[in-house]
Phi, psi and omega in degrees: 000153185290134187279038168232108190257117179241119181239157176199137179243123178297110192266072181273155002281150180250146178293141179295323193246346186300328182298339180291337183242007181296332176301326179282317182293331184272359182305315178304321178293318180300320180297313180297320183294330176302312181289323179296322180287331172298314177296320179302313181296316181295316180292329177294322177297316178298318180297325178305311181289325178297316179293319182300322185262334185241343184076013181229143174269118181310127191299316181298319178294321179298313181297320179296313182294323173298321177298323177295316176299319181296315179297316180300317181293319179299318179294318178295322179295323178288322186257233199261020166263348179205320186057035189261003175209152173255001178284127183293132184292144178285152175275082187207143173271345184276169175290135178243093188300331183273356178275143186287005176225142180205162180212143178211142175231113179299142182287128177274128180291326178224145175231151182290128178284338177278318181298330184299338181281338189232341190289330185282345178234307185283305185292331183275357183303314178303320179290323177301319180294312182295313181295325176298322178287316184285313188257349179090157183292350181273003181275221183287124179231128177247115182217197183297336180273357180104192180275134178234147185233143175177154179282159179173171173064219186297322179301310181299318181296315181292320180292323176298319177298318178299321178296320178295316177299318179298321182296318187262331184251353178059038176207154178253118181302122187296318179297323178293320177299315180299320181292317178299320177298320178297319179296314179297320180297317178300314183297318181290326175298318181294317182292326177293321178292315183292334178263024164075015184282331180221156176263341181293130182288133182297141180285150176270075179202157175260107172273091187282164177099166183287328181276131177270125177304123180089353181256188179286129181302144179271344182258161183292144178235168179295147180293130177289160179295143181301139178244153179296150179302137177233153179271137175219156178286140177280135180291145179295321179077168177233097182282179181298323180296319179293321177299316179298318178298318181293316181294312180297317179298320179293317178297315178296325178296318178296318178297318182296322178297322176297319179293317179298316179296316180297316178296319179295320178296317180299317180294315179297320179297318181296323186273343186242341187254010179273142176273187184295335180271001178088016180261135170276117192245156172278174173293154177274131181238142177269133179238140178214134177214143177274357179273193185273340186202157170239125184237156178272162165300160178301129177264104186264109179249097176255085190271115175288140178087180182296145180296328182296332177294316180289327177295324178291335179278311183274330186071214178271143174256135182228139177240129179251146170228154174216129182204155179269008173221161186297123176235165180236135172234138182202159178235128182224158172301140186305315178300320179293318178296324178293323179295325182274319189248356185299330180255014183261141173294124188204171173239140181249133177250135187276347179213101186297322182280336184248345180049064182277318185202138176246136182238126179281130177245130185286162178162190180251208182268160179293158179284346180178170179302146183295329181294342180273354181274145181255041185250353192272129174283332176202143183199165175204154181210149176146184180261153181081214181276124177232152177206156169230154180243137185225136173273130185302130178226152177293147176133186178255130187229153178226133176263145179225140172239124182217164165290145183299331179264011177066026179274170178288163172076082181261134182215115181198165172254148183227149169212156184233142178211167177213153181286328177045063183296336182267004186297314182297314181292323177295318178298318178296320180295316179295319179297316179296318177298320178296320179294317178297318179294324178295320178298318178296319180298317179298319179299315180296320180294319178298316178296324181286334182260353180287127181279148174285151178301139180288145178231139182289135174229160180269131177241122180290000000 
């Protein structure tokens, strides 16, 4: 039998109306599960590398992730994956033998180091398709963001039908319960396989009913004959403190990975994207308009603190143009630019460095050539490559591209750059902070997954 055991006992009698508000009652569980699944995804990534290099799934991480699946199943059994009990699910990662729903995955001593590379995406594709059809795309999804859980599709439809029958007939159709259990069991087998917990390929079958073949029966059985007390080791368990350490460590780990990636990108950008003059530049874009001018959206620089601080961060800003006829490029305070160009036919671009969208604005011709205006904080004019350099200042600014003689039909290429003298140091600082945070995250995860020494206890 497949080594992912999902059990459920139809816990009758059930309230006629309680299922209508279980979405509200289960909100505390949903909130906790969001964080638990973030930790689940992060630990699965760590387990991937552990299995790849050692062939073993770290035991503490395995027990935690099984606990997340177990908690998820209890909440789903109570709410809209089954609606088969009115007993409020416990806030626990451990097995709760007296609760009418349970899940268990036996720990594998060894896992294939080769299968770990393909089973979670390639080999599981047939099951993803089948589960997507049976349970809907809202069920278990494993993607770049990690594993996500939620009800949907056929399961939700069948459970909704069961709720309506319960409301009006005060009974839960037994055959429907057995079928819903089979769908849920299939989905949990697939998610356990896809998240690297087992190497055994999930079977293409619905094992219906509350009892899982090979698992612990969900229904009451006769009491076994008393046996003499025997000694067994006490399980270390995963207490609330360990859960908190794992969740906090996983969250810090995700944040640290973002910081490490951001710091690395900043350093790489600083070392590879500078031109010969030391400017970090954008891509060059070609601009063309049949109107008299091309202007930027308002550049709003509301800089907190002294301007010299921001100048030390950004350095000099430079704008380049290139054209085979005389063009003018300039930067002016927005009120001054509006007085000169506000009534001129022009096109406005919402992102000068990215050229996302140009908007035609109606108007007439300019009052005179742009070079004769005394409004420009920085400007340049001529044929071929031209540029101006500007020191960052607080205020609202507008960039303009025109023909030097203010005629129609502007055609030029533009690029923007800045010296960014602090980019390298900022990248190094962010990278160092990310590494320190990652070390803290690893420490918390190790503390959270370390088992307590076993102690012998008597079991009757």
